[in-house]
A tleap script that builds the chain and sets N, CA, C and O, in Angstrom:
source leaprc.protein.ff14SB
mol = sequence {
  NMET ASN ARG ASN ASP GLU LEU LEU THR VAL
  ALA GLN VAL ARG ALA LEU LEU GLY ASN VAL
  ALA LEU ARG THR PHE TYR ARG TRP ARG GLU
  ILE GLY LYS ALA PRO VAL ALA VAL LYS LEU
  PRO ASN ALA GLU LEU ARG PHE TRP ARG SER
  GLU VAL ILE ALA TRP LEU GLU ALA HIE ARG
  GLU ASP ALA CALA
}
set mol.1.N position { 103.235 123.441 95.964 }
set mol.1.CA position { 103.242 123.245 94.537 }
set mol.1.C position { 103.939 124.420 93.874 }
set mol.1.O position { 103.966 125.524 94.418 }
set mol.2.N position { 104.502 124.180 92.701 }
set mol.2.CA position { 105.164 125.252 91.966 }
set mol.2.C position { 104.656 125.291 90.534 }
set mol.2.O position { 103.826 124.469 90.146 }
set mol.3.N position { 105.135 126.215 89.770 }
set mol.3.CA position { 104.638 126.378 88.400 }
set mol.3.C position { 104.921 125.175 87.512 }
set mol.3.O position { 104.208 124.944 86.535 }
set mol.4.N position { 105.939 124.421 87.838 }
set mol.4.CA position { 106.273 123.247 87.043 }
set mol.4.C position { 105.586 121.984 87.547 }
set mol.4.O position { 105.812 120.897 87.016 }
set mol.5.N position { 104.755 122.125 88.563 }
set mol.5.CA position { 104.051 120.988 89.131 }
set mol.5.C position { 102.979 120.527 88.143 }
set mol.5.O position { 102.586 121.268 87.242 }
set mol.6.N position { 102.524 119.313 88.326 }
set mol.6.CA position { 101.463 118.813 87.456 }
set mol.6.C position { 100.466 118.010 88.262 }
set mol.6.O position { 100.793 117.447 89.307 }
set mol.7.N position { 99.252 117.970 87.762 }
set mol.7.CA position { 98.211 117.176 88.380 }
set mol.7.C position { 98.270 115.763 87.813 }
set mol.7.O position { 98.368 115.571 86.601 }
set mol.8.N position { 98.210 114.777 88.705 }
set mol.8.CA position { 98.269 113.376 88.309 }
set mol.8.C position { 96.909 112.718 88.514 }
set mol.8.O position { 96.150 113.097 89.407 }
set mol.9.N position { 96.616 111.738 87.684 }
set mol.9.CA position { 95.398 110.949 87.839 }
set mol.9.C position { 95.613 109.888 88.913 }
set mol.9.O position { 96.735 109.673 89.371 }
set mol.10.N position { 94.539 109.235 89.307 }
set mol.10.CA position { 94.641 108.136 90.265 }
set mol.10.C position { 95.575 107.060 89.711 }
set mol.10.O position { 96.417 106.539 90.442 }
set mol.11.N position { 95.436 106.726 88.440 }
set mol.11.CA position { 96.284 105.701 87.826 }
set mol.11.C position { 97.758 106.091 87.872 }
set mol.11.O position { 98.611 105.241 88.127 }
set mol.12.N position { 98.067 107.358 87.630 }
set mol.12.CA position { 99.455 107.817 87.674 }
set mol.12.C position { 100.014 107.758 89.091 }
set mol.12.O position { 101.171 107.387 89.287 }
set mol.13.N position { 99.207 108.117 90.067 }
set mol.13.CA position { 99.660 108.058 91.467 }
set mol.13.C position { 99.887 106.604 91.875 }
set mol.13.O position { 100.894 106.285 92.508 }
set mol.14.N position { 98.962 105.733 91.516 }
set mol.14.CA position { 99.128 104.317 91.831 }
set mol.14.C position { 100.402 103.770 91.202 }
set mol.14.O position { 101.091 102.960 91.822 }
set mol.15.N position { 100.725 104.191 90.000 }
set mol.15.CA position { 101.963 103.751 89.347 }
set mol.15.C position { 103.182 104.238 90.129 }
set mol.15.O position { 104.143 103.490 90.308 }
set mol.16.N position { 103.148 105.493 90.597 }
set mol.16.CA position { 104.250 106.020 91.407 }
set mol.16.C position { 104.413 105.248 92.709 }
set mol.16.O position { 105.511 105.172 93.258 }
set mol.17.N position { 103.328 104.682 93.196 }
set mol.17.CA position { 103.349 103.945 94.453 }
set mol.17.C position { 103.626 102.457 94.231 }
set mol.17.O position { 103.393 101.640 95.122 }
set mol.18.N position { 104.116 102.112 93.064 }
set mol.18.CA position { 104.460 100.719 92.788 }
set mol.18.C position { 103.270 99.891 92.343 }
set mol.18.O position { 103.200 98.694 92.619 }
set mol.19.N position { 102.335 100.528 91.653 }
set mol.19.CA position { 101.140 99.846 91.147 }
set mol.19.C position { 100.293 99.230 92.259 }
set mol.19.O position { 99.821 98.098 92.157 }
set mol.20.N position { 100.119 100.009 93.318 }
set mol.20.CA position { 99.263 99.563 94.421 }
set mol.20.C position { 97.863 99.286 93.861 }
set mol.20.O position { 97.400 99.977 92.954 }
set mol.21.N position { 97.205 98.279 94.406 }
set mol.21.CA position { 95.868 97.899 93.949 }
set mol.21.C position { 94.897 99.066 94.105 }
set mol.21.O position { 94.999 99.856 95.044 }
set mol.22.N position { 93.963 99.160 93.177 }
set mol.22.CA position { 92.973 100.229 93.212 }
set mol.22.C position { 92.177 100.190 94.515 }
set mol.22.O position { 91.945 101.230 95.130 }
set mol.23.N position { 91.765 99.016 94.934 }
set mol.23.CA position { 90.999 98.888 96.178 }
set mol.23.C position { 91.818 99.347 97.374 }
set mol.23.O position { 91.299 100.018 98.265 }
set mol.24.N position { 93.095 98.987 97.395 }
set mol.24.CA position { 93.977 99.420 98.486 }
set mol.24.C position { 94.079 100.932 98.504 }
set mol.24.O position { 93.985 101.552 99.563 }
set mol.25.N position { 94.271 101.529 97.334 }
set mol.25.CA position { 94.393 102.986 97.253 }
set mol.25.C position { 93.145 103.665 97.795 }
set mol.25.O position { 93.252 104.603 98.584 }
set mol.26.N position { 91.960 103.209 97.388 }
set mol.26.CA position { 90.728 103.829 97.867 }
set mol.26.C position { 90.487 103.531 99.347 }
set mol.26.O position { 89.872 104.337 100.046 }
set mol.27.N position { 90.956 102.403 99.822 }
set mol.27.CA position { 90.862 102.120 101.263 }
set mol.27.C position { 91.720 103.117 102.032 }
set mol.27.O position { 91.293 103.643 103.060 }
set mol.28.N position { 92.929 103.379 101.536 }
set mol.28.CA position { 93.786 104.387 102.167 }
set mol.28.C position { 93.061 105.725 102.220 }
set mol.28.O position { 93.149 106.434 103.223 }
set mol.29.N position { 92.348 106.080 101.158 }
set mol.29.CA position { 91.595 107.342 101.146 }
set mol.29.C position { 90.503 107.316 102.214 }
set mol.29.O position { 90.303 108.301 102.924 }
set mol.30.N position { 89.804 106.200 102.325 }
set mol.30.CA position { 88.718 106.073 103.312 }
set mol.30.C position { 89.221 106.287 104.732 }
set mol.30.O position { 88.528 106.890 105.551 }
set mol.31.N position { 90.409 105.803 105.026 }
set mol.31.CA position { 90.931 105.904 106.393 }
set mol.31.C position { 91.877 107.094 106.576 }
set mol.31.O position { 92.506 107.228 107.626 }
set mol.32.N position { 91.979 107.959 105.558 }
set mol.32.CA position { 92.778 109.176 105.676 }
set mol.32.C position { 94.275 108.966 105.585 }
set mol.32.O position { 95.039 109.765 106.127 }
set mol.33.N position { 94.714 107.916 104.917 }
set mol.33.CA position { 96.144 107.603 104.820 }
set mol.33.C position { 96.725 107.818 103.427 }
set mol.33.O position { 97.899 107.518 103.207 }
set mol.34.N position { 95.956 108.318 102.501 }
set mol.34.CA position { 96.414 108.544 101.124 }
set mol.34.C position { 96.839 110.006 100.946 }
set mol.34.O position { 96.502 110.859 101.767 }
set mol.35.N position { 97.576 110.285 99.876 }
set mol.35.CA position { 97.908 111.687 99.585 }
set mol.35.C position { 96.628 112.516 99.401 }
set mol.35.O position { 95.589 111.990 99.002 }
set mol.36.N position { 96.717 113.782 99.689 }
set mol.36.CA position { 95.570 114.684 99.549 }
set mol.36.C position { 95.234 114.864 98.071 }
set mol.36.O position { 96.121 115.031 97.235 }
set mol.37.N position { 93.944 114.826 97.768 }
set mol.37.CA position { 93.484 114.950 96.383 }
set mol.37.C position { 92.775 116.275 96.151 }
set mol.37.O position { 92.335 116.946 97.085 }
set mol.38.N position { 92.682 116.627 94.880 }
set mol.38.CA position { 91.859 117.741 94.417 }
set mol.38.C position { 90.680 117.099 93.703 }
set mol.38.O position { 90.874 116.316 92.774 }
set mol.39.N position { 89.454 117.420 94.125 }
set mol.39.CA position { 88.280 116.862 93.453 }
set mol.39.C position { 87.798 117.864 92.414 }
set mol.39.O position { 87.434 118.993 92.743 }
set mol.40.N position { 87.801 117.440 91.169 }
set mol.40.CA position { 87.360 118.288 90.071 }
set mol.40.C position { 85.833 118.373 90.047 }
set mol.40.O position { 85.160 117.554 90.673 }
set mol.41.N position { 85.284 119.350 89.334 }
set mol.41.CA position { 83.820 119.485 89.279 }
set mol.41.C position { 83.106 118.236 88.764 }
set mol.41.O position { 81.936 118.020 89.083 }
set mol.42.N position { 83.796 117.413 87.971 }
set mol.42.CA position { 83.186 116.179 87.465 }
set mol.42.C position { 83.402 115.009 88.423 }
set mol.42.O position { 83.132 113.859 88.075 }
set mol.43.N position { 83.888 115.303 89.630 }
set mol.43.CA position { 84.123 114.345 90.718 }
set mol.43.C position { 85.368 113.484 90.523 }
set mol.43.O position { 85.633 112.609 91.348 }
set mol.44.N position { 86.143 113.704 89.455 }
set mol.44.CA position { 87.397 112.975 89.296 }
set mol.44.C position { 88.432 113.541 90.257 }
set mol.44.O position { 88.396 114.720 90.608 }
set mol.45.N position { 89.344 112.691 90.672 }
set mol.45.CA position { 90.401 113.097 91.597 }
set mol.45.C position { 91.697 113.364 90.843 }
set mol.45.O position { 92.026 112.681 89.873 }
set mol.46.N position { 92.424 114.374 91.312 }
set mol.46.CA position { 93.758 114.673 90.797 }
set mol.46.C position { 94.651 114.954 92.000 }
set mol.46.O position { 94.182 115.362 93.063 }
set mol.47.N position { 95.931 114.729 91.812 }
set mol.47.CA position { 96.909 114.883 92.878 }
set mol.47.C position { 98.090 115.682 92.350 }
set mol.47.O position { 98.614 115.383 91.277 }
set mol.48.N position { 98.511 116.699 93.099 }
set mol.48.CA position { 99.702 117.441 92.715 }
set mol.48.C position { 100.910 116.529 92.902 }
set mol.48.O position { 101.094 115.945 93.971 }
set mol.49.N position { 101.726 116.408 91.870 }
set mol.49.CA position { 102.911 115.539 91.925 }
set mol.49.C position { 103.774 115.873 93.137 }
set mol.49.O position { 104.240 114.968 93.829 }
set mol.50.N position { 103.991 117.155 93.403 }
set mol.50.CA position { 104.841 117.564 94.525 }
set mol.50.C position { 104.274 117.080 95.860 }
set mol.50.O position { 105.034 116.722 96.759 }
set mol.51.N position { 102.944 117.067 95.996 }
set mol.51.CA position { 102.336 116.616 97.243 }
set mol.51.C position { 102.432 115.103 97.392 }
set mol.51.O position { 102.566 114.600 98.508 }
set mol.52.N position { 102.367 114.376 96.289 }
set mol.52.CA position { 102.531 112.922 96.357 }
set mol.52.C position { 103.960 112.588 96.768 }
set mol.52.O position { 104.180 111.704 97.596 }
set mol.53.N position { 104.931 113.293 96.190 }
set mol.53.CA position { 106.339 113.071 96.536 }
set mol.53.C position { 106.572 113.411 98.010 }
set mol.53.O position { 107.263 112.674 98.713 }
set mol.54.N position { 106.004 114.512 98.476 }
set mol.54.CA position { 106.140 114.890 99.890 }
set mol.54.C position { 105.495 113.844 100.787 }
set mol.54.O position { 106.033 113.530 101.849 }
set mol.55.N position { 104.350 113.299 100.380 }
set mol.55.CA position { 103.672 112.253 101.141 }
set mol.55.C position { 104.562 111.016 101.232 }
set mol.55.O position { 104.681 110.408 102.296 }
set mol.56.N position { 105.183 110.649 100.117 }
set mol.56.CA position { 106.099 109.513 100.124 }
set mol.56.C position { 107.277 109.751 101.068 }
set mol.56.O position { 107.649 108.868 101.842 }
set mol.57.N position { 107.852 110.931 101.000 }
set mol.57.CA position { 108.996 111.274 101.869 }
set mol.57.C position { 108.600 111.205 103.341 }
set mol.57.O position { 109.391 110.775 104.180 }
set mol.58.N position { 107.385 111.623 103.650 }
set mol.58.CA position { 106.917 111.609 105.041 }
set mol.58.C position { 106.734 110.189 105.565 }
set mol.58.O position { 106.698 109.977 106.777 }
set mol.59.N position { 106.621 109.222 104.670 }
set mol.59.CA position { 106.435 107.826 105.057 }
set mol.59.C position { 107.708 107.010 104.944 }
set mol.59.O position { 107.681 105.787 105.083 }
set mol.60.N position { 108.804 107.670 104.695 }
set mol.60.CA position { 110.079 106.976 104.595 }
set mol.60.C position { 110.499 106.475 105.981 }
set mol.60.O position { 110.390 107.193 106.974 }
set mol.61.N position { 110.973 105.249 106.025 }
set mol.61.CA position { 111.482 104.688 107.284 }
set mol.61.C position { 112.976 104.901 107.348 }
set mol.61.O position { 113.671 104.811 106.337 }
set mol.62.N position { 113.468 105.185 108.546 }
set mol.62.CA position { 114.895 105.294 108.754 }
set mol.62.C position { 115.506 103.898 108.741 }
set mol.62.O position { 114.868 102.925 109.143 }
set mol.63.N position { 116.744 103.813 108.278 }
set mol.63.CA position { 117.430 102.514 108.290 }
set mol.63.C position { 117.629 102.072 109.720 }
set mol.63.O position { 117.937 102.885 110.591 }
set mol.64.N position { 117.456 100.811 109.960 }
set mol.64.CA position { 117.582 100.270 111.338 }
set mol.64.C position { 119.033 100.150 111.749 }
set mol.64.O position { 119.325 99.718 112.864 }
savepdb mol mol.pdb
quit
């Protein structure tokens, strides 16, 4: 993360992922396949934008 990074909400991350269903997103979290989150003291989740982008890049498929 860098100084220009920002924390995203679950809704913002889901939008970046093409509006993936909420249940699908939480299922990915349950099985350890979602981007890493920061849990705030109020139990809400936030995600560093840079880490979500890196997670997406790591899941990129090479052209066949």
